[in-house]
Steps between C-alpha positions, in 0.01 A plus 500: 500500500317167530528253784450127483198351669567382851320250718476533875393207719399597851425237764368495857240776467197506728179378340319825577736713284311645205641524149472881500709525817767273360512689171532838672796377705697385196418784258785700649736253326338536158181459300291196596326353196364174638434355845411138567426382853477131584452303822622149567 
């Protein structure tokens, strides 16, 4: 069974949150293949 790719946009995260922490939180919902973090 294949699933379509999904995109998740998360806003209002503290600047000190590391990519590894963010990835570990969301892996319970499925496989994370790419993470892009951007500040504005």
